[in-house]
BATOR-920991 format. One record per atom (N, C-alpha, C): x, y, z. Coordinates in steps of 0.02 Angstrom, whole numbers, padded with zeros to 5 digits, always signed. Example, Ala and Ser with C-alpha at 12.3 -4.5 7.8 and 13.67 -1.06 7.14 Angstrom:
# BATOR-920991
+00660-00284+00390
+00615-00225+00390
+00660-00165+00390
+00642-00112+00354
+00684-00053+00357
+00645+00002+00394
END
This chain:
# BATOR-920991
+00330-01152-03540
+00292-01165-03478
+00218-01158-03494
+00179-01205-03468
+00107-01202-03479
+00077-01150-03433
+00020-01123-03456
-00013-01069-03419
-00033-01091-03350
-00057-01153-03345
-00080-01175-03279
-00021-01182-03230
+00039-01201-03260
+00098-01206-03215
+00118-01137-03189
+00115-01086-03235
+00132-01018-03213
+00085-00994-03158
+00020-01001-03172
-00029-00977-03121
-00024-01018-03056
-00008-01082-03062
-00003-01121-03001
+00054-01097-02958
+00114-01088-02991
+00172-01064-02952
+00162-00992-02930
+00133-00951-02973
+00122-00880-02956
+00074-00872-02899
+00019-00912-02902
-00031-00905-02848
-00002-00924-02781
+00043-00974-02781
+00074-00993-02718
+00118-00935-02691
+00154-00903-02737
+00198-00847-02716
+00156-00789-02689
+00103-00773-02728
+00060-00718-02704
+00027-00734-02637
+00005-00795-02629
-00027-00815-02566
+00023-00808-02509
+00086-00828-02522
+00137-00823-02470
+00149-00749-02451
+00152-00706-02503
+00163-00635-02490
+00106-00603-02451
+00045-00623-02471
-00015-00595-02435
-00014-00616-02363
-00001-00681-02350
+00000-00705-02281
+00056-00671-02241
+00113-00661-02273
+00169-00627-02240
+00151-00555-02222
+00116-00521-02267
+00094-00452-02255
+00046-00449-02197
-00003-00495-02198
-00053-00496-02144
-00020-00508-02076
+00026-00555-02074
+00061-00571-02011
+00102-00511-01988
+00137-00480-02037
+00178-00422-02018
+00135-00365-01993
+00078-00353-02027
+00033-00299-02006
+00007-00311-01935
-00013-00373-01922
-00038-00390-01856
+00014-00380-01802
+00077-00402-01819
+00131-00396-01770
+00145-00323-01753
+00153-00282-01805
+00170-00211-01792
+00111-00174-01761
+00051-00194-01780
-00007-00162-01748
-00007-00175-01673
+00007-00238-01656
+00010-00254-01585
+00067-00218-01550
+00123-00212-01586
+00181-00178-01556
+00163-00105-01542
+00132-00071-01592
+00116-00001-01583
+00062+00010-01529
+00017-00038-01525
-00033-00034-01471
-00002-00049-01403
+00049-00091-01404
+00079-00112-01341
+00126-00059-01313
+00158-00018-01356
+00207+00031-01334
+00177+00081-01285
+00119+00113-01301
+00091+00160-01253
+00076+00128-01186
+00049+00065-01189
+00033+00031-01126
+00096+00017-01087
+00149-00001-01123
+00213-00015-01089
+00241+00049-01058
+00238+00104-01097
+00263+00167-01070
+00222+00189-01010
+00156+00181-01016
+00113+00200-00960
+00128+00157-00899
+00138+00092-00910
+00154+00047-00855
+00221+00065-00825
+00269+00083-00868
+00336+00101-00844
+00333+00165-00802
+00296+00215-00828
+00290+00278-00791
+00255+00266-00725
+00200+00227-00728
+00163+00212-00667
+00205+00176-00616
+00244+00127-00641
+00287+00090-00595
+00340+00135-00566
+00370+00178-00607
+00421+00224-00582
+00391+00271-00531
+00331+00296-00545
+00297+00341-00499
+00283+00307-00433
+00259+00244-00438
+00244+00207-00377
+00307+00194-00337
+00361+00176-00374
+00424+00163-00339
+00450+00227-00306
+00444+00283-00341
+00467+00346-00312
+00427+00364-00251
+00360+00355-00256
+00318+00370-00198
+00333+00323-00141
+00348+00259-00157
+00364+00211-00104
+00428+00232-00069
+00479+00251-00109
+00542+00272-00079
+00533+00335-00038
+00493+00381-00064
+00480+00442-00028
+00445+00427+00038
+00396+00381+00035
+00361+00362+00095
+00408+00331+00146
+00455+00289+00122
+00503+00259+00167
+00549+00311+00198
+00563+00364+00160
+00611+00413+00182
+00582+00463+00231
+00519+00484+00219
+00496+00541+00259
+00426+00536+00286
+00386+00485+00269
+00318+00487+00292
+00284+00420+00287
+00228+00412+00324
+00188+00352+00315
+00148+00357+00251
+00121+00302+00227
+00081+00304+00165
+00019+00346+00173
-00004+00375+00118
-00063+00416+00119
-00125+00372+00120
-00176+00395+00156
-00241+00361+00156
-00291+00405+00120
-00353+00380+00114
-00404+00420+00079
-00417+00486+00114
-00410+00485+00181
-00423+00546+00218
-00363+00593+00220
-00305+00571+00194
-00246+00613+00194
-00219+00615+00123
-00238+00666+00086
-00216+00671+00017
-00195+00742+00002
-00161+00750-00052
-00135+00815-00069
-00191+00860-00095
-00179+00927-00094
-00231+00974-00117
-00258+00956-00186
-00323+00963-00194
-00358+00953-00257
-00364+00879-00276
-00346+00833-00232
-00353+00762-00248
-00400+00727-00200
-00422+00761-00148
-00469+00730-00100
-00539+00729-00129
-00579+00684-00103
-00649+00682-00123
-00685+00743-00095
-00722+00777-00136
-00758+00837-00115
-00821+00817-00077
-00829+00840-00014
-00888+00819+00024
-00952+00851-00001
-01007+00814+00005
-01072+00841-00014
-01101+00880+00045
-01126+00939+00031
-01157+00979+00084
-01233+00978+00075
-01270+00984+00129
-01343+00985+00124
-01368+01050+00093
-01432+01051+00077
-01462+01113+00051
-01458+01167+00104
-01432+01225+00084
-01422+01280+00132
-01442+01346+00100
-01459+01394+00141
-01473+01462+00119
-01419+01508+00147
-01385+01544+00103
-01333+01589+00125
-01324+01644+00073
-01296+01702+00093
-01288+01757+00045
-01242+01738-00012
-01259+01761-00071
-01218+01746-00130
-01155+01788-00130
-01099+01757-00149
-01037+01795-00157
-01038+01833-00222
-01010+01894-00222
-01009+01936-00282
-00937+01943-00307
-00926+01922-00368
-00859+01921-00396
-00827+01990-00397
-00866+02041-00411
-00838+02109-00417
-00843+02148-00352
-00862+02115-00298
-00866+02147-00232
-00828+02104-00181
-00762+02110-00178
-00723+02070-00131
-00742+02085-00059
-00737+02033-00018
-00758+02041+00052
-00709+02084+00092
-00645+02084+00072
-00595+02127+00105
-00550+02157+00052
-00536+02221+00059
-00489+02255+00013
-00432+02287+00052
-00432+02278+00118
-00382+02310+00160
-00324+02264+00178
-00329+02201+00160
-00277+02153+00179
-00265+02104+00121
-00208+02071+00122
-00192+02020+00072
-00232+01957+00087
-00266+01931+00036
-00309+01873+00045
-00281+01809+00014
-00228+01815-00025
-00202+01757-00060
-00126+01762-00065
-00092+01707-00051
-00019+01706-00059
-00002+01699-00133
+00061+01711-00152
+00081+01702-00222
+00074+01630-00246
+00069+01581-00201
+00060+01511-00222
-00013+01488-00213
-00059+01537-00211
-00131+01525-00210
-00156+01491-00146
-00123+01504-00090
-00149+01481-00026
-00189+01539+00005
-00250+01526+00027
-00290+01581+00057
-00261+01604+00124
-00267+01668+00137
-00249+01696+00203
-00314+01711+00239
-00323+01682+00298
-00387+01683+00331
-00395+01744+00377
-00441+01787+00357
-00460+01845+00397
-00535+01842+00411
-00556+01879+00461
-00628+01884+00474
-00663+01914+00413
-00720+01885+00396
-00759+01911+00340
-00743+01880+00273
-00698+01831+00271
-00678+01802+00207
-00705+01733+00196
-00747+01707+00241
-00773+01639+00235
-00842+01635+00267
-00878+01582+00252
-00944+01569+00280
-00938+01508+00326
-00944+01518+00391
-00935+01464+00439
-00986+01408+00429
-01047+01426+00409
-01099+01375+00402
-01081+01325+00346
-01056+01351+00291
-01036+01307+00235
-00978+01263+00256
-00929+01292+00289
-00870+01254+00310
-00888+01201+00362
-00932+01219+00408
-00953+01170+00459
-00987+01109+00426
-01025+01123+00373
-01058+01068+00337
-01006+01024+00302
-00955+01055+00273
-00904+01018+00238
-00862+00974+00285
-00851+00998+00345
-00807+00963+00393
-00848+00928+00448
-00911+00914+00435
-00955+00889+00488
-00934+00821+00516
-00898+00781+00478
-00877+00715+00502
-00803+00712+00519
-00775+00769+00538
-00703+00774+00549
-00687+00773+00624
-00632+00740+00641
-00607+00740+00709
-00541+00778+00711
-00537+00825+00757
-00478+00868+00762
-00441+00854+00827
-00376+00846+00822
-00334+00838+00881
-00299+00904+00896
-00297+00922+00960
-00264+00984+00982
-00209+00964+01031
-00147+00972+01012
-00091+00954+01056
-00067+01016+01093
-00054+01006+01158
-00030+01061+01199
+00019+01033+01250
+00074+01068+01261
+00125+01046+01308
+00117+01084+01373
+00113+01046+01428
+00109+01076+01495
+00164+01045+01537
+00225+01067+01526
+00284+01040+01560
+00301+01084+01620
+00316+01051+01676
+00334+01085+01738
+00280+01136+01757
+00299+01198+01770
+00251+01246+01796
+00200+01269+01744
+00211+01253+01681
+00164+01274+01630
+00096+01239+01637
+00092+01190+01681
+00029+01156+01693
-00023+01203+01722
+00000+01258+01753
-00048+01306+01783
-00091+01340+01730
-00070+01340+01667
-00109+01372+01614
-00163+01328+01585
-00163+01264+01603
-00208+01216+01571
-00281+01232+01583
-00299+01251+01643
-00370+01262+01660
-00401+01315+01614
-00369+01373+01610
-00395+01427+01568
-00393+01406+01494
-00340+01373+01474
-00333+01351+01405
-00392+01306+01386
-00406+01255+01426
-00459+01207+01410
-00528+01239+01415
-00539+01280+01466
-00604+01312+01473
-00620+01357+01413
-00572+01395+01391
-00584+01439+01334
-00588+01400+01268
-00550+01345+01265
-00554+01302+01205
-00624+01272+01199
-00653+01251+01254
-00720+01223+01252
-00772+01275+01230
-00757+01337+01242
-00803+01391+01224
-00795+01414+01152
-00733+01411+01125
-00720+01441+01060
-00689+01395+01008
-00656+01341+01027
-00618+01301+00980
-00659+01244+00950
-00669+01246+00885
-00702+01192+00847
-00769+01172+00879
-00808+01221+00898
-00872+01208+00930
-00917+01169+00882
-00947+01116+00907
-00991+01074+00867
-00956+01018+00830
-00890+01012+00839
-00852+00960+00805
-00818+00915+00857
-00799+00856+00834
-00764+00809+00878
-00692+00833+00889
-00672+00834+00952
-00605+00858+00970
-00574+00812+01022
-00509+00798+01012
-00470+00763+01063
-00415+00811+01085
-00415+00828+01150
-00361+00869+01178
-00305+00822+01201
-00248+00827+01169
-00190+00787+01188
-00146+00830+01234
-00146+00814+01298
-00107+00851+01347
-00041+00814+01358
+00014+00843+01336
+00080+00813+01346
+00111+00846+01407
+00120+00808+01460
+00141+00837+01524
+00183+00788+01564
+00224+00815+01607
+00262+00774+01654
+00226+00770+01722
+00168+00803+01726
+00129+00805+01789
+00056+00786+01776
+00043+00723+01760
-00025+00702+01744
-00075+00715+01800
-00053+00710+01862
-00098+00719+01919
-00123+00791+01925
-00087+00838+01894
-00105+00909+01899
-00149+00933+01842
-00166+00889+01796
-00210+00909+01741
-00281+00919+01769
-00310+00978+01759
-00376+00992+01789
-00433+00956+01753
-00486+00943+01789
-00546+00912+01761
-00592+00967+01737
-00606+00968+01673
-00647+01020+01642
-00708+00988+01610
-00769+01014+01623
-00828+00988+01589
-00821+00996+01513
-00835+00943+01476
-00825+00943+01404
-00891+00934+01367
-00894+00963+01308
-00952+00954+01265
-00953+00882+01238
-01011+00863+01213
-01017+00795+01185
-00970+00786+01125
-00938+00728+01122
-00893+00714+01067
-00823+00741+01076
-00808+00763+01137
-00742+00792+01151
-00713+00758+01212
-00647+00747+01212
-00616+00714+01269
-00544+00736+01277
-00517+00722+01336
-00448+00738+01352
-00408+00673+01355
-00350+00673+01323
-00304+00617+01326
-00238+00643+01355
-00216+00614+01410
-00154+00636+01443
-00098+00591+01421
-00046+00621+01394
+00013+00584+01371
+00073+00606+01414
+00097+00559+01453
+00152+00576+01499
+00218+00580+01460
+00254+00634+01471
+00320+00644+01439
+00369+00666+01493
+00432+00663+01477
+00483+00684+01525
+00492+00760+01522
+00521+00787+01576
+00538+00858+01575
+00612+00866+01562
+00632+00928+01554
+00703+00942+01541
+00724+01000+01585
+00789+01002+01601
+00814+01053+01646
+00806+01122+01616
+00823+01130+01553
+00818+01196+01521
+00752+01201+01483
+00721+01259+01486
+00659+01269+01448
+00673+01265+01373
+00734+01284+01353
+00752+01279+01283
+00749+01207+01258
+00768+01160+01302
+00766+01090+01283
+00694+01065+01276
+00650+01090+01320
+00579+01073+01313
+00554+01096+01245
+00572+01158+01228
+00551+01186+01163
+00578+01145+01105
+00642+01126+01110
+00673+01089+01055
+00644+01019+01046
+00621+00988+01101
+00596+00919+01097
+00522+00915+01080
+00489+00972+01074
+00418+00971+01056
+00407+00937+00988
+00448+00955+00940
+00441+00926+00873
+00450+00850+00875
+00499+00828+00913
+00512+00756+00919
+00452+00719+00948
+00423+00748+01001
+00367+00715+01034
+00304+00713+00991
+00290+00768+00956
+00233+00769+00910
+00243+00718+00854
+00304+00715+00829
+00319+00666+00776
+00308+00595+00800
+00334+00579+00859
+00327+00511+00886
+00255+00492+00898
+00218+00537+00930
+00148+00521+00946
+00104+00522+00882
+00124+00560+00832
+00086+00558+00769
+00089+00488+00739
+00148+00459+00740
+00157+00393+00712
+00123+00340+00756
+00127+00348+00821
+00102+00298+00867
+00026+00297+00872
-00006+00358+00873
-00078+00358+00884
-00117+00412+00846
-00089+00472+00836
-00129+00525+00806
-00155+00505+00737
-00113+00471+00697
-00133+00449+00630
-00194+00404+00632
-00205+00370+00687
-00260+00322+00693
-00321+00351+00728
-00315+00412+00756
-00369+00438+00799
-00401+00502+00774
-00365+00543+00736
-00392+00607+00714
-00377+00619+00640
-00413+00666+00611
-00404+00684+00541
-00355+00742+00532
-00360+00790+00577
-00316+00849+00576
-00285+00859+00645
-00226+00890+00645
-00190+00901+00707
-00171+00975+00711
-00184+01005+00769
-00166+01074+00782
-00119+01076+00842
-00064+01110+00834
-00016+01118+00890
-00021+01189+00916
-00031+01196+00982
-00042+01262+01011
-00002+01270+01075
+00017+01332+01090
+00050+01348+01153
-00001+01348+01209
+00019+01326+01268
-00027+01321+01324
-00035+01387+01361
+00014+01431+01358
+00010+01495+01394
-00028+01547+01353
-00084+01526+01327
-00129+01568+01286
-00200+01552+01305
-00246+01591+01279
-00317+01577+01289
-00355+01593+01225
-00407+01555+01212
-00452+01570+01156
-00500+01625+01178
-00508+01674+01136
-00551+01731+01154
-00604+01745+01101
-00605+01706+01048
-00656+01713+00996
-00655+01649+00954
-00702+01645+00908
-00712+01585+00867
-00648+01563+00831
-00630+01500+00840
-00577+01468+00801
-00606+01401+00777
-00624+01399+00713
-00660+01340+00688
-00625+01307+00630
-00665+01269+00592
-00637+01229+00538
-00611+01271+00480
-00620+01336+00482
-00592+01378+00430
-00515+01374+00428
-00485+01352+00483
-00412+01347+00486
-00386+01283+00455
-00429+01233+00446
-00406+01167+00426
-00384+01164+00353
-00329+01130+00342
-00302+01122+00275
-00246+01069+00280
-00218+01050+00224
-00164+01000+00226
-00106+01023+00270
-00089+01087+00266
-00036+01115+00307
-00048+01189+00315
-00052+01213+00377
-00062+01284+00388
-00012+01312+00438
+00005+01375+00427
+00047+01412+00474
+00012+01477+00491
+00035+01511+00543
+00003+01573+00567
+00053+01630+00564
+00032+01687+00536
+00075+01745+00532
+00092+01770+00603
+00156+01778+00616
+00178+01802+00681
+00154+01874+00691
+00124+01889+00749
+00096+01956+00759
+00149+02011+00759
+00211+01994+00772
+00263+02045+00773
+00295+02059+00706
+00281+02018+00655
+00317+02025+00592
+00272+02023+00530
+00206+02020+00539
+00163+02010+00481
+00166+02068+00431
+00187+02128+00454
+00191+02186+00410
+00263+02204+00393
+00311+02162+00411
+00382+02177+00403
+00410+02152+00337
+00464+02183+00316
+00503+02158+00259
+00541+02095+00282
+00559+02053+00234
+00593+01991+00252
+00661+02003+00286
+00693+02059+00271
+00757+02073+00302
+00751+02082+00378
+00691+02098+00401
+00681+02108+00473
+00657+02045+00508
+00642+01993+00471
+00621+01930+00502
+00679+01902+00544
+00662+01875+00602
+00714+01846+00645
+00726+01772+00627
+00738+01760+00563
+00758+01693+00541
+00827+01677+00570
+00844+01613+00568
+00912+01593+00585
+00958+01612+00527
+01007+01655+00540
+01050+01682+00487
+01119+01651+00485
+01134+01605+00530
+01200+01573+00530
+01199+01511+00484
+01240+01510+00434
+01240+01454+00386
+01254+01386+00417
+01286+01384+00475
+01301+01320+00506
+01238+01283+00529
+01185+01321+00544
+01123+01290+00568
+01081+01263+00511
+01046+01209+00524
+01000+01180+00475
+00939+01225+00464
+00928+01272+00510
+00872+01319+00504
+00889+01381+00464
+00950+01384+00438
+00974+01444+00404
+00931+01463+00344
+00915+01528+00340
+00880+01557+00283
+00917+01619+00262
+00939+01623+00199
+00974+01683+00175
+00930+01745+00178
+00962+01803+00179
+00925+01866+00188
+00882+01884+00128
+00896+01855+00070
+00856+01870+00010
+00800+01820-00001
+00786+01778+00049
+00732+01729+00044
+00682+01739+00101
+00622+01711+00091
+00572+01713+00144
+00506+01741+00119
+00451+01708+00138
+00384+01732+00120
+00353+01771+00178
+00346+01736+00234
+00318+01765+00295
+00358+01739+00354
+00347+01770+00413
+00375+01741+00474
+00317+01710+00512
+00321+01644+00523
+00267+01607+00554
+00278+01598+00629
+00224+01600+00666
+00227+01590+00738
+00231+01516+00755
+00274+01499+00802
+00281+01430+00823
+00226+01406+00868
+00184+01453+00892
+00133+01435+00940
+00067+01412+00913
+00060+01410+00846
-00004+01388+00818
+00007+01367+00745
+00010+01301+00734
+00018+01275+00666
-00016+01206+00664
-00024+01179+00604
-00056+01113+00600
-00071+01093+00529
-00115+01043+00523
-00134+01017+00458
-00158+00946+00465
-00159+00909+00410
-00174+00838+00414
-00120+00805+00456
-00137+00748+00488
-00089+00717+00533
-00025+00696+00495
-00033+00671+00434
+00025+00649+00396
+00071+00708+00379
+00042+00766+00363
+00083+00825+00347
+00117+00851+00410
+00082+00851+00466
+00113+00873+00529
+00169+00825+00548
+00157+00761+00535
+00210+00712+00549
+00272+00727+00507
+00263+00742+00443
+00320+00758+00400
+00356+00821+00425
+00317+00871+00442
+00347+00934+00466
+00387+00923+00530
+00356+00892+00580
+00390+00884+00644
+00449+00837+00640
+00444+00786+00597
+00500+00740+00588
+00559+00776+00556
+00545+00815+00505
+00599+00852+00471
+00631+00902+00518
+00591+00938+00557
+00618+00987+00605
+00660+00953+00659
+00635+00897+00684
+00673+00861+00735
+00739+00836+00707
+00739+00808+00647
+00801+00784+00617
+00851+00841+00607
+00826+00899+00588
+00870+00957+00579
+00899+00979+00646
+00860+00975+00699
+00885+00993+00766
+00939+00944+00790
+00931+00881+00773
+00981+00831+00791
+01048+00847+00757
+01045+00867+00694
+01106+00887+00658
+01136+00948+00690
+01095+00998+00707
+01120+01058+00740
+01154+01041+00806
+01124+00997+00844
+01153+00979+00909
+01221+00946+00899
+01227+00903+00849
+01291+00870+00834
+01343+00921+00813
+01322+00976+00783
+01368+01029+00761
+01378+01083+00814
+01347+01073+00872
+01356+01120+00927
+01323+01187+00918
+01264+01188+00886
+01230+01251+00875
+01155+01243+00889
+01124+01295+00916
+01051+01297+00925
+01023+01355+00885
+00970+01342+00848
+00939+01395+00809
+00915+01451+00855
+00916+01511+00830
+00904+01570+00872
+00836+01567+00908
+00784+01543+00874
+00718+01537+00905
+00695+01464+00907
+00745+01420+00915
+00732+01350+00928
+00685+01319+00876
+00630+01287+00898
+00588+01251+00850
+00552+01299+00802
+00541+01362+00823
+00509+01410+00779
+00553+01426+00718
+00619+01428+00729
+00665+01440+00673
+00662+01383+00623
+00659+01321+00648
+00656+01263+00603
+00587+01259+00569
+00535+01279+00604
+00468+01282+00574
+00468+01330+00515
+00499+01388+00523
+00501+01437+00469
+00541+01412+00410
+00595+01376+00423
+00635+01348+00368
+00593+01296+00330
+00558+01255+00366
+00517+01203+00334
+00462+01234+00291
+00427+01284+00319
+00371+01314+00282
+00393+01357+00224
+00456+01377+00223
+00482+01414+00166
+00487+01368+00105
+00508+01306+00116
+00518+01259+00060
+00462+01207+00054
+00415+01208+00099
+00354+01167+00094
+00296+01215+00106
+00276+01250+00054
+00228+01305+00062
+00162+01281+00094
+00140+01314+00146
+00076+01295+00176
+00018+01305+00128
-00033+01262+00134
-00091+01267+00091
-00143+01316+00118
-00131+01341+00177
-00173+01393+00206
-00131+01432+00256
-00142+01498+00259
-00105+01541+00305
-00156+01578+00348
-00146+01577+00413
-00191+01611+00460
-00164+01681+00475
-00209+01728+00476
-00191+01797+00491
-00172+01804+00565
-00145+01862+00585
-00127+01872+00656
-00187+01871+00704
-00247+01868+00677
-00305+01859+00721
-00297+01796+00764
-00260+01748+00738
-00255+01682+00770
-00196+01676+00819
-00154+01726+00824
-00103+01731+00876
-00090+01805+00889
-00103+01826+00949
-00094+01897+00965
-00073+01906+01037
-00039+01961+01050
-00018+01979+01119
-00042+02050+01132
-00095+02056+01171
-00126+02121+01183
-00083+02167+01226
-00039+02139+01266
+00004+02180+01308
+00061+02212+01268
+00085+02177+01217
+00143+02201+01180
+00125+02237+01115
+00065+02225+01090
+00046+02252+01025
-00021+02288+01028
-00025+02343+00994
-00088+02379+00989
-00128+02351+00930
-00192+02342+00941
-00234+02312+00889
-00247+02362+00833
-00228+02345+00771
-00241+02389+00714
-00314+02384+00692
-00339+02432+00654
-00409+02432+00634
-00429+02373+00589
-00382+02347+00550
-00399+02292+00505
-00399+02224+00541
-00380+02223+00603
-00383+02162+00643
-00449+02163+00681
-00500+02136+00650
-00568+02141+00677
-00580+02098+00738
-00545+02041+00742
-00556+01994+00797
-00489+01969+00823
-00487+01957+00888
-00429+01925+00919
-00453+01858+00945
-00428+01805+00914
-00456+01738+00927
-00415+01697+00977
-00350+01707+00978
-00306+01667+01020
-00251+01713+01045
-00253+01728+01110
-00210+01782+01136
-00167+01757+01194
-00111+01791+01204
-00064+01774+01257
-00092+01791+01325
-00074+01750+01373
-00094+01761+01443
-00036+01795+01479
-00049+01848+01518
+00006+01880+01555
+00041+01831+01601
+00108+01835+01604
+00146+01788+01644
+00216+01815+01658
+00248+01786+01708
+00317+01801+01724
+00359+01744+01696
+00392+01757+01640
+00428+01704+01605
+00482+01672+01649
+00519+01714+01685
+00574+01687+01726
+00548+01640+01779
+00492+01659+01809
+00464+01617+01863
+00434+01552+01835
+00399+01557+01780
+00367+01498+01751
+00418+01448+01724
+00471+01473+01694
+00521+01429+01662
+00568+01396+01713
+00568+01420+01774
+00609+01388+01826
+00573+01327+01852
+00607+01287+01892
+00576+01227+01920
+00520+01245+01968
END
């Protein structure tokens, strides 16, 4: 074989091998680059599908104003002058300030109202209150004291759910605040009124609250505001420590203990006992809570059982497995006639009004 024939055939073989190597390298390079993107796309798609299914199952879609803790946009506050916090000098050492899941417990002296007011300056708060049958008599004092102490300086919509719209009193309101009357039916038993509260809040949350307010607070009408209740309470989901059980062991909590009920909580479980008369959060979270509680009550009714403390029992079950992002101290629900004020309770902000339960609950 002549030398030129060898090099001619050899060069063709080498050229073919080089081109094959280059093509293979490019293909595998693209494959390896493509795999992470594919995995990321797959995970993202799965996450979106899971969130979509979850949304279909239990809640409306989240908006920019309704997001989970640590994912919302942090508001900018103006230049302010305020005392510096000292890391080694806690503001309170006589009470628990943080839950085991890092939710703050709100006591007097643990926050700066001026900073919080600046952070929530563009917020609208809805306050729902039920005035069914004779409970309408409590509305005047409730609204008058709310105008004096509740979310002063912020936009507020009072949602009055009542079967007696004509009996709702006219109260002078501050600028940016208004009353909305929502007519609802009454029920023969007061227990049924209590049980249907969750259903009505859930329905109206979907129909209008989601479109009108940023946060929703549910409160009992047979109470009065007696001190400042401001934006320090606002969070994705908050509950209030019941004044009768905040210092008790979980075995003494009046949870529903019958396994047949959807509100059942075993004796070896429980964080706190929450009051049914003051809870709230973002509208979407309140919608989830009230919808879940209502659905549980429907199951209980089908099984012929009522939870021992009605909607409060279901509220406690929900908050046990959906930990609130903020917990309010008993300052925010108190009964001066039944309980003596301890020294660490510096302020009483929302207190019970004296009443004859038997007379009020009758027709």
